[in-house]
C-alpha positions as CSV (number, residue, x, y, z in Angstrom):
1,M,10.6,-19.9,33.3
2,G,8.4,-19.1,30.6
3,Q,11.5,-19.7,28.2
4,K,11.0,-23.6,29.4
5,V,7.3,-24.1,28.6
6,N,6.5,-25.9,25.2
7,P,5.1,-23.1,23.7
8,I,2.1,-24.7,21.7
9,G,0.8,-26.7,24.9
10,F,1.4,-23.4,26.8
11,R,-1.2,-21.9,24.8
12,I,-3.9,-24.6,23.9
13,P,-6.4,-23.0,26.3
14,V,-6.1,-19.7,24.5
15,T,-5.1,-19.7,20.8
16,K,-4.2,-23.2,20.2
17,D,-5.7,-26.6,19.9
18,W,-5.3,-30.1,20.9
19,K,-3.4,-32.6,18.6
20,S,-5.9,-35.4,19.8
21,R,-9.7,-34.3,19.8
22,W,-11.9,-37.1,21.6
23,F,-13.5,-38.1,25.0
24,A,-12.8,-41.5,26.9
25,G,-13.6,-42.7,30.1
26,K,-11.0,-43.7,32.8
27,T,-11.0,-47.1,31.9
28,Q,-10.6,-46.1,28.0
29,F,-8.4,-43.1,28.3
30,G,-5.0,-45.0,28.9
31,P,-5.1,-47.7,26.1
32,L,-6.9,-44.6,24.0
33,L,-3.7,-43.0,24.2
34,Q,-1.5,-45.5,23.7
35,E,-3.1,-45.9,20.5
36,D,-2.7,-42.2,19.3
37,L,1.2,-42.6,20.0
38,K,1.4,-45.6,18.1
39,I,0.0,-43.7,15.4
40,R,1.5,-40.8,15.3
41,E,4.8,-42.7,15.6
42,H,4.1,-45.0,12.8
43,I,3.4,-42.1,10.6
44,N,6.5,-40.4,11.5
45,S,8.9,-43.1,10.8
46,E,7.0,-44.5,7.4
47,L,6.7,-41.0,6.2
48,Q,10.1,-39.9,6.6
49,G,10.6,-38.1,3.7
50,A,7.1,-36.4,3.1
51,A,7.7,-33.4,5.5
52,V,5.5,-34.2,8.3
53,S,4.3,-31.5,9.9
54,K,2.2,-32.2,12.5
55,V,-0.9,-35.3,12.9
56,L,-4.3,-34.7,14.1
57,I,-6.6,-37.7,15.5
58,E,-10.4,-37.6,15.7
59,R,-12.4,-40.3,16.7
60,F,-16.0,-40.8,17.2
61,G,-18.0,-44.1,17.7
62,R,-15.5,-46.8,16.3
63,R,-14.0,-44.4,13.6
64,V,-10.8,-42.7,13.7
65,R,-9.8,-39.7,11.9
66,V,-6.4,-38.9,10.9
67,T,-5.3,-36.0,9.5
68,I,-1.8,-35.5,8.1
69,F,-0.2,-32.2,7.4
70,S,2.4,-32.6,5.0
71,G,4.8,-30.1,2.7
72,R,5.1,-32.9,0.5
73,P,1.3,-34.4,-0.1
74,G,1.7,-36.3,-3.5
75,I,4.6,-38.3,-2.1
76,I,1.9,-39.4,0.4
77,I,-0.7,-40.1,-2.1
78,S,1.6,-41.9,-4.8
79,G,3.6,-44.1,-2.0
80,R,7.1,-42.7,-3.2
81,F,7.7,-41.9,1.2
82,G,11.4,-42.5,0.5
83,Q,12.1,-40.5,-2.5
84,A,11.8,-37.3,-1.2
85,G,15.2,-34.7,-0.8
86,G,14.6,-32.5,2.2
87,P,12.0,-32.3,4.9
88,A,11.1,-28.5,4.0
89,G,12.2,-28.4,0.6
90,R,10.2,-28.0,-2.8
91,G,11.6,-30.2,-4.8
92,Q,9.9,-33.6,-6.3
93,D,6.9,-34.1,-4.7
94,G,5.0,-36.6,-6.9
95,A,2.4,-33.9,-8.1
96,G,3.1,-35.4,-11.4
97,D,2.5,-38.3,-10.8
98,R,-0.6,-39.3,-12.9
99,S,-0.2,-43.1,-12.8
100,A,-3.0,-45.9,-12.3
101,K,-1.3,-46.2,-8.6
102,R,-1.7,-43.1,-7.4
103,G,-3.5,-44.3,-4.6
104,A,-1.3,-46.9,-3.4
105,G,0.3,-44.7,-0.8
106,L,-3.2,-44.1,0.5
107,D,-4.3,-47.7,0.5
108,K,-0.7,-48.7,1.8
109,L,-0.9,-46.5,4.9
110,K,-4.4,-47.0,5.9
111,A,-4.3,-50.6,5.8
112,S,-0.8,-50.0,8.0
113,L,-3.1,-47.8,10.9
114,A,-5.7,-50.5,10.7
115,K,-3.5,-52.6,12.2
116,I,-2.7,-50.6,14.9
117,A,-6.5,-49.4,15.8
118,G,-7.5,-52.8,15.2
119,D,-11.1,-52.8,14.4
120,K,-11.8,-49.0,14.1
121,E,-12.5,-48.1,10.7
122,I,-10.0,-45.6,9.9
123,L,-10.5,-42.1,7.7
124,L,-7.4,-40.7,6.4
125,D,-7.3,-36.6,5.1
126,I,-4.1,-35.3,3.7
127,K,-3.6,-31.7,4.1
128,E,-1.0,-29.8,2.8
129,V,1.6,-26.8,4.1
130,R,1.7,-24.5,1.4
131,Q,5.1,-22.8,3.2
132,P,7.1,-25.2,4.6
133,E,9.5,-23.0,4.9
134,V,7.5,-20.5,7.9
135,D,6.5,-23.9,9.6
136,A,8.6,-24.4,12.9
137,Q,8.4,-28.7,12.7
138,L,9.3,-28.5,8.7
139,V,12.2,-25.6,9.9
140,A,13.8,-27.7,12.3
141,E,13.9,-31.0,10.4
142,S,15.4,-29.2,7.7
143,V,18.1,-27.7,9.6
144,A,18.8,-31.3,11.3
145,Q,19.0,-33.1,7.8
146,Q,21.6,-30.1,6.5
147,L,23.9,-30.8,9.5
148,V,23.7,-34.3,9.1
149,K,25.3,-33.6,5.7
150,R,28.2,-31.6,7.5
151,I,26.7,-28.2,6.4
152,A,28.0,-25.5,8.2
153,F,25.4,-25.2,11.0
154,R,25.5,-21.1,10.9
155,R,25.1,-21.1,7.1
156,A,21.8,-23.5,7.9
157,M,20.6,-21.5,10.5
158,K,20.9,-18.1,8.8
159,R,19.6,-19.3,5.6
160,A,16.2,-20.6,7.4
161,I,16.3,-17.4,9.3
162,Q,16.6,-15.4,6.4
163,T,13.6,-17.1,3.8
164,A,11.0,-17.3,7.2
165,M,11.4,-13.7,7.5
166,Q,11.0,-13.1,3.7
167,L,8.0,-15.0,3.7
168,G,6.4,-13.2,6.0
169,A,7.2,-14.1,9.7
170,E,7.1,-12.0,12.5
171,G,10.6,-13.3,13.8
172,I,12.2,-16.7,14.4
173,R,14.5,-18.3,16.6
174,I,16.9,-21.3,16.1
175,R,18.5,-23.1,18.8
176,C,21.2,-25.8,18.2
177,S,22.5,-27.5,21.1
178,G,24.9,-30.2,20.7
179,R,29.0,-31.2,19.5
180,L,28.8,-28.4,16.7
181,N,30.9,-29.2,13.8
182,G,32.6,-31.9,16.0
183,A,33.8,-29.8,18.7
184,E,35.2,-31.4,21.8
185,L,33.0,-29.8,24.1
186,A,29.4,-29.5,23.5
187,R,27.4,-25.5,22.9
188,T,24.4,-23.9,22.3
189,E,24.0,-21.5,19.9
190,Q,21.2,-19.8,18.3
191,Y,20.7,-17.1,16.0
192,K,17.0,-14.4,16.0
193,D,15.8,-12.2,14.3
194,G,12.3,-10.3,14.6
195,K,10.1,-10.8,17.7
196,V,9.4,-13.8,19.4
197,P,7.1,-13.0,22.5
198,L,7.2,-16.3,24.3
199,H,5.3,-14.7,27.2
200,T,2.5,-13.6,25.4
201,L,-0.1,-15.6,25.0
202,R,-2.1,-13.8,22.1
203,A,0.8,-14.2,20.0
204,N,1.0,-16.9,17.3
205,I,4.2,-18.9,18.5
206,D,4.6,-21.9,16.3
207,Y,7.2,-24.6,18.0
208,G,9.4,-27.3,16.2
209,F,11.8,-30.0,17.5
210,S,14.0,-32.4,15.7
211,E,17.6,-34.1,16.3
212,A,20.4,-34.7,13.9
213,H,22.6,-38.1,14.4
214,T,25.9,-37.2,13.7
215,L,29.3,-39.3,13.8
216,A,30.6,-36.7,16.4
217,G,26.8,-37.3,18.2
218,L,23.4,-35.9,18.7
219,I,22.3,-32.6,18.0
220,G,19.1,-31.1,19.4
221,V,17.3,-28.3,17.0
222,K,14.5,-26.0,18.4
223,V,12.6,-23.6,16.3
224,W,10.3,-21.0,17.4
225,I,8.8,-18.9,15.1
226,C,5.9,-15.5,15.3
227,K,3.6,-15.3,12.7
228,P,1.0,-12.8,12.2
229,Q,-2.2,-12.6,14.0
230,N,-4.3,-13.7,10.7
231,W,-2.0,-16.2,9.6
232,E,-3.5,-18.9,7.8
233,D,-1.4,-21.9,6.3
234,T,-3.3,-22.4,3.4
235,K,-2.2,-19.4,1.2
236,N,0.5,-19.2,-1.1
237,A,3.8,-18.0,-0.6
238,S,3.3,-15.0,-2.8
239,D,0.8,-13.9,-0.9
240,A,2.5,-14.2,2.8
241,K,4.8,-11.9,1.2
242,T,2.6,-8.7,1.1
243,R,1.9,-9.0,4.7
244,R,5.2,-8.4,5.6
245,S,6.0,-5.6,7.9
246,P,7.4,-2.6,5.8
247,K,10.0,-2.2,8.7
248,G,11.3,-5.7,7.9
249,A,14.5,-4.6,5.6
250,A,17.1,-7.4,5.2
251,R,18.8,-7.6,8.6
252,R,21.5,-9.8,9.9
253,P,20.6,-12.4,12.4
254,R,21.8,-12.0,16.0
255,G,23.3,-15.0,17.5
256,N,24.7,-15.2,21.2
257,R,27.3,-18.6,22.4
258,E,26.3,-20.4,25.5
259,Q,28.9,-22.9,26.9
260,Q,27.6,-26.1,28.6
């Protein structure tokens, strides 16, 4: 049953950490948890084009620190949320905006979060994801967006796998479920390259999920990426290539088809 468990939640006590870091009493836990869910939902809806990977929330006293990990931090800072291309691409990220309104996006986002948090002080931090092509959540969103644009799902999956393996990933698995290519019957197809040991707790497994809203219906995209133990998301892509295994020659991704 290891395949049916969320890999991140499965490894929280061992190698992963919580995305909400705070302590509350029995009567305050429920409202604070709902507040965290509203904050994350608001950020994901407002920053759809900013390639948001994850959101960390920390509470201490009357202060709430929100840390957003994004592949395009310049878009968040400049406030041009809806003008980005693909979630995991390297197009215009707003880094070249040197105008006086550079911090307008942060002020706008902080004001909207303050309405959700009530009388608490909001501390907003933005951190850049240097390799969005090896971030499971951003890869899932990228594949889902390509499916919406009617790009062949096999092409999108194989391209994402090839790019991740070239940038130092030890293994990657991508699974798409739904009416692929507008077929009458829904099915599940997946492609895999390298190793993805879901039962090994010490393995550095990153997991992401996204949905593609197509004319034929909803298509779910799941991504598992196995990264090296010493992986750091703050390093550049050129540094990741040096950590690639010498046996990592260009291989054709393996795939199978499961009829639902």
